[in-house]
N, C-alpha and C positions, 0 to 999 in steps of 0.2 A: 697541491701535493696529491699523492696517491691515497688509496684506502689504507687505513692504519692498522698496524699490528703492534701490540705492546708486549715487551718482555718485562714483566713486573714481578719482582720477588721480594719476599720478606724473610729476614734471617733470624728472628727472635724465637723460632722453634724449627724443628726439622721436618715438619709436615708441609709438603708443597704440592697439594692437589692441583690439577689443571681444570679450569672451568671456563665456559663461555660467559662473557659479561652480557648485560642487556644491550650495550652498544653493539657487541659482536652479533647478537641475534638480529638487530636492526640491519646491520650491514649485510648479513646473509639474506635477509628478506628482500633487500634491494638488488640482489644478484651480484654483489661485489666479489672481486677476486681475492682480496686480502682480508682475512678474518682477524678481528681484534681478539687477542688472546691474553690471558693474565696467568702468571705463575706466582701465586701468593699464598698467604696463610688463611686460616679460618677466622682470623680476628677481623677481617674485613678492611684493614688499613691498606694504604696504597702500596706497599711492597718495596723492597729495597734490594740493591745489589751491593756487595762489598763484604759480606761475612760478619756483620755485627749489627746489633740493634741500634736504631737511632730514630729520633723524632722528626728530623728535618732533612730528608735526603736531597742531594743535588739532582734536580730534574734535567735529564739529557734527552733532547729530541734528536733522533738520528734518522736521516733519510738515506736510502740506498737504492741502487738499481734493482729491479724486481728479482732477477735471477740469483742475486747474492743475499737476499733477505733471509732465507732459511738458515744460511751459514752464520749470519750475524746474530740471529735470534738464539741459535744453539750456543754460540759463544757467550752471549749475555746470560743465558740460563746456567751455563757451566761456571761462569764467574760468580754467580750468586751462590752456587753450591759450595764454594770454597770457604774454608774456615780462615778468614783473613781479617782478624780484629784490628789490625793496624792500617788496613786499606780504607779508602774513601767510601762513604755511604752514597750510593748512586741509584737512580731509577732511570732506566732506559725505556723510551717509547720509540719503537722502530717502525718506520713507514717506508713504502716503496713508491718511486716515481721515476720516470725517465730522466737521465742525467741532464739533458738539455733543458728540460722544464724546470728543474731545481736551479740550474745556473741562472735562468731568466728571473726566477723568483728572488734569488739572492741579490742579483743585480738591481732589481727593482725595490729592494728593501722591504720585502714582505714581512710584516710583523709576526706572522705565524710560521716563519721559516725555521729550518732546523738549526740546532747548535752544532751538530756534527753531520758530515756528509761523506758518503762513500760512493762516488760516481764510478762508472765502469772504466773511465779513462781520465787521466789528468789533463787531457786537452781541454776539458770543459772548465777548468779552474779559472783560466784567464777570461773566459766568457762570463764569469760571475763577478767581474770587477764592477763595483758600484760607483766608480769615479773617485772614491776616497781610499779604499783598501782592496787588495786582492786577497781572497781567503788564504790562510796559511796551511801548509801541509804538516800534520802532526806525525803521520807515519806514511812513508812513500808508497807502500804497497802491502796489502794483506792477502792478495791472490793475483794471478795473472792468467792471460789467455792470448796466445798469438793470433793475429789475423791470418786466416787461411782462405784459399779459393776452392769452392766446392762445385762439383759438376760431374757429369758422366766422363769416364776415362777418355773417350774419343775426342773430347773437347780440349785436351791438354797436349796438343801436338807441339806447341811452342811455349815453354814455361821459363824462358830465359829471363823474363822480367814481368812486372805487373802490366806494363804497357803492352807488351807483346801478347800476354794472356788475355787482354781485353780487346785485341784487334779482331776484325772479322776473320772467320765466319762465326766466332762466338758472339753471344749476346749477353753482355754483363747486366745483371740485375742488382743494382745497388740499393740497400736500405737508405732512406732519405739522408743525404750527407749533412743536412742542416740540423737534424735532430737525433740521428742514430750513429753511434760511434763507429761501427764497422764501415758504414758508408763514408764517413769522414776520413777514417784511417786509410781506406782504399785510395782516395784521392791524394792524401798526403804521402802515401807510399810511392805513388808515381812520381811525385815531386822529389822525394827524398832519394830515390834510386838513381836519379839522373847524374849523381856524382859517380856512379859506377857504370853508366851506359853512355852510348854515343847518340842517344835520341835527340833529334833536333826539335826546335820549337814547332816546326811544321808537322813533324811526325806525331808529336804529343797532341797538338791541336787537332790533327786529323782523327784522333781517337776520342778525345775528350769533348770536343764541340758537338759532334753528332750524338754522343752519349748524353750530354747535358740537355740537348734539345729534345731528344726522345723521352727521357725521364721527366723533364720539366713540362712536357706537354700532357702528362697524365693528369686526370682529374684529381687523383689522390696519390701521394708518394708511397712507396713501399715501406711498411713498418713491421710486417710479420715475416720473420726469417723462416719459420717452418713452412709457410705458404710458398715462399720462394724455393725452398728445398724441394717441395712437392712438384713445382713446375720444372725444376732442373732434372728431376728424376724421370720425367715422362720419356717414353721411347722416342728417339730421334730429336730430343730437345738439344738446342745449342746454348741454353742458358747456363751461365756460370755465376756464382754468388759469393762475393766477399763476406765472410762471417767469422765470428770467433770460433776457435777450435772447440770451446766448451759447448756452444750451441750445436755444432756438428756432431760431437760425441753423443750428446743427449738425443739428437734426432736418430742417430744410428741405433742406439739402444731401444728406442721406441718403434723404429721401423727397420728391423733386421733384414727385411727383404729388399731394401732400397739399393739401387745400383749406383750409388754416389761414392766419390772419393774426395779427399781433401789433399791439396798440394800446397807447397810453398814455392813461389818463384825463386830462381837461383840467386837473385839479387838480395834476398832477405825479406824481412817483414817488420811491421810495427806491432805493438803489443797493447792490449787492454790491461791496465795496471792496478786498478782498484785502490787508490790512495785514501787515507783517512784525512779529511779536510775540516778545519775549524771554521765554521761560519757564524758562530755566536758573536753578537755585538758587545756582550759584557761577560764578565767572569771567564774570560778566555783561557786563563791559566788552568782553572779547575776543569774546564771542558777539554783542554788539551790532554791533561792527565787521564781523564776518563777515556778519551780516544785511545791513548797508548795502552791503558789497561785492557780495553776490549780487543785491541789489535794483538796484544801479547797472547790473549786467550785464543784468538784465531790462528795463531802460529804455533800452537802446541802440537805435539805428535798426534794426540788423539783427534784434534780438530783437522789435522793434515789428512788423515785417512778419509774423513767425511768430505773434505774439500776435493780430494782426488776422485772420490766416488761420484761427485757432482760434475766432474769434468774440468775443474779448475786446476791450474798449476800453482806451485808455490811462487813467491816473489822472485826467486832465482831462475825461473823458467825451466825447472827440472821436468823431463818428460813424464807424461802420465803413465801410471802403472798398467800392466796387462797389455802392453803394446798398442794402446789406444792413441788416437791422434796422429800427429805428424813427426813425432820424435824430436831430435835436436833441432834447434832454431838459430838461425843467423839473424841478428837484429839490424835493421836499418837505423841510421842516425835519427834520434828523436827530434821531431820538428820544434822549432822555436815558437814562441807566442806570435811573433811577426809572421812566420810561415803559416801557422794555423789560421790567423786572421785573413791573410792573403788568399789562402785556399778556399775558405768559406765565402769570401767576397766574390772571387772569380766564379765559383760555382753558381752563386746567386745570379750573377749577370748572365752567365752562359745558358742557364736553364730557362731563362725567360724566352718565350716564343718571339718570332720576328714578324713584323708587318712592315715591309720595306719596299722601296722603289729603287732599283738600280738604274743609274743615269750615266751613260757612257759617251764620252767625247768621240766624235767621228770627224773632227776638223782635219784639214789637210795635213797638218804636222804629224798626225797619227800614222801616216804612211812611211815615216822615217824609219830606216832600218837600225836595229840594235842587234849586232851579230847576224844570225841567220833569219831573224824574224823582225817584223815591223812592230811598232808600238801598239798598233791595233791588235795584232795577233797575240802579243804578250798580255794585253788587257783581256781579250777574250779567253785566253787560257786561264788567267787568274780568276775571272768571274765564273767560268765553267767549273773549275775546281772548288771554288767557294760554294757553288750551288749544291754540290754533293754533301756539304756539311749541314744542310738544313733538312729537317724531317718534313713529312707531308702536312703536318699541322701548321707549318710556317706559311705565311702569305707573302708572295713576292710578285713584282711587276718589273717591266723593262722599258726604258726610254733611251733614245739617243739624242745627241744635241750637237749643233754646229752654229750656223747662222742662217736664218730664214729657210729652214727645211720642213717646217710643219704647216699646218693649216693656218691660213690668213697671215702667212709670213712669220710664224712663230719660230723661235730658235730651237725648238725641241719637237720630237716626233714620238708619239706613243706607239710602241710595238706590241706589248703584252700588258693588259690591265692587271692590277694587283688582284691576286686570287690565291686560294690555298694550293699548295704544291702537290696536287694530285699527279699521278703519272702523266696525264695529258698536259697539265700546266707545266710540269717540268720539261716535257718534250717541246712544248711551244717556246719556252725560255731558251733551251739549248739550240733549237732550230733557228730562232731569231738571232741569237748571239753569233753563231758560226757563219752567218751570211753577211755580217756587217763588214764594210770596207770604208776606208777614209775617203772623204769627199774632197776632190782636188780643189785647191784654193778656198776651201771652206774655212771660215773664221771660228772663233770660240765664243759663243754667246753664253758665257758662264753665269752672269748675274741674273738675267731674266729667267734662265732655266732653273737656277737654284730656288728662286722665289716660287716659280710655278710648281716645282716638284714638292716643296714643303706644303703648298696649298692642296695639292692632289692627295698627299698622304693624310693630311688633316681631314679631308672630306670623307675618308673611309676609315677614320681612326678606330683602332682596336684597343680598348682599355686594358686588356689582359696581356698585351704584348709590348715589346720594344718597337716603337714606331720611328722609322728613320728613313733618310735618303742616303744611299750609297753613291757618292759622286766621284766618278773616275775621270781624270783629265791629265793632259800632258803640258798644259800651258797656263796662260792667264787670259782674262777677258780681253778680247780685241774686237768687240762689236761696237762700232762708233755710234749706233743709234740707241744704245742701252743706257740704263741709269749709271750714275757714278758709283764708285765703291762705297762711299759714305752713305749715299741714298739707299743702296742695296742692303747694307748692313742695318740701316734704320728701319727699312721695310721688314726685314727678317725679325728684328727685335720686336716690332709691333705685332707680328704673328705669334710670338712666343706666349704660351699658356702653360704655367707650371703644372696645372691639373691635367693637361692633355699635351705633353711634350712631344714634339717631332724634331728630332735632331739630325743635322747634317753630319755625316761621316765622310770627310773629303779625303780622297786618295789621289795624290799627285805623283807623277812619274817624270823622270828625265830632267836635264839641266835647265830647261826653259820654264819649269813650274815656278810660279810665284808663291812661295811658302807663306809669306805674310798675308797675301790676299786670301788664300784658302783658310788660313787660321782665323781671320776676321769673320769670314762667312760662316764657318763652323761654330765659332764661339758665340755668334749672335743667336744661335739656336740652342746653345748649351751642349753642342757636339764637339768633335775633335777632328784634327787634320793630321794626315800622315804623308810623308814624301819619300819616295824611293828615287834617289838620284840616279841609280842604275835601274832602268826600267825592268831588268830581269829579276830584280828583287821585289817586284810588285806583289807576287803571290804571298811572300812572307809579310809584307805590309798589310795585305788584306786580312791575313790571319790575326795580326796584331790588332787591327781595327775591330774585328769580331770579338776578340777577347776583352776589349776595353770599351765596348759600346755603351 
């Protein structure tokens, strides 16, 4: 949990001085952000909310996202000041922590977890499922803030959709999608808006894969939105930042000289909704009523003005006062739990760096024409396009294979050793790819090549990356001197190490591909196989493989 702040009040007299407790002084001495505060009486007792004197208040531990903590503390204090002798006797202790962190603590059954939780987005509720219950929503929203895109005006030439706004030459800087709601909602917005756009899987992957690879290669993900605003504000910057409207408004007020603007893509946006969630394992009915009482105080007219001043909208998304923010909002369809889980899982896989060996079939059948191009040319096109999706921190190498084309009669030939994709390495890869041609009458030495490729990647294993063999072929093994399929599968299984996995991602093309053979080879390593019966679909198959590696 975060550093604690207590809203503690006692209602048996009207004197409510504010003082720092000894714990608060200790927190200050440690340099903490959140100060422990008490609103209480001179009697020295623990303090109550509810407008009447009682000896045994219901203790309510509430955790919220840091930016909403002051609003909830004010609401708790205001609730205490009300003369409500029929209301419950409550004591709130309000702390602040990132929503993703609280979700994980609730999921793990932390004994010191909160009774009530106000995350910045309801997307985290499903992530708090402990396997027995999903936390219940007491109040759907006590505030809201739409997701906006922030940057310099010259970077918003195409705002027809989130996807187009993310496309080059802009450089999207996402707060960590695995822990920060604006980053998560940005990815979910791209998925949600596809009901309104004609974006293909290839177009979507062409933006998201390099973005995930670039951000995933960073030593530390982005978590400071103000720092990103500062980068976006620099002269000539092409950085655009998905962020809450509230964070942008606060930044504007603190930096009136900033040359930033916030826009909404025309497809619409998703919203941070700040629900009140019951996470208590016992006494849930009383905790629910406490949450409703506090939420009602948050939604009074008096609290509404303070909420607006802080840059938050009401739950109905009414525009902010004074012409601040982005005005009226069109909402995208709220993602389902399944869509949220899928989005987070896909990002996790995509953001892992690559340590891969591309192995391309150059047997005689690759010279066969499909339309205006040969299978070889289609494979080169797909591999060259795929190469553009990897950032410089990825490590790639290139082999070709047929039968007896390598040293000592090997079925494979090393063209480019695995190395980081520096501009020079990238050029070596492209140069070698574009000069490949099918070998007349060459066979397909698939089994021996697959085994050798896995061993090669293992020999240079990178524990921080996805280690894989990208195997392109248009046929099946036809090397009479090679192992049998059963023996090849057995050998690949013997090389399998769960602690150091090297997976085959097999990409077959054309009607001669033996899908069952590729599937067995890939599964022996924990990998997957894909087949494009029409070789012209190979590029899409390659994208699917990268997304599901």
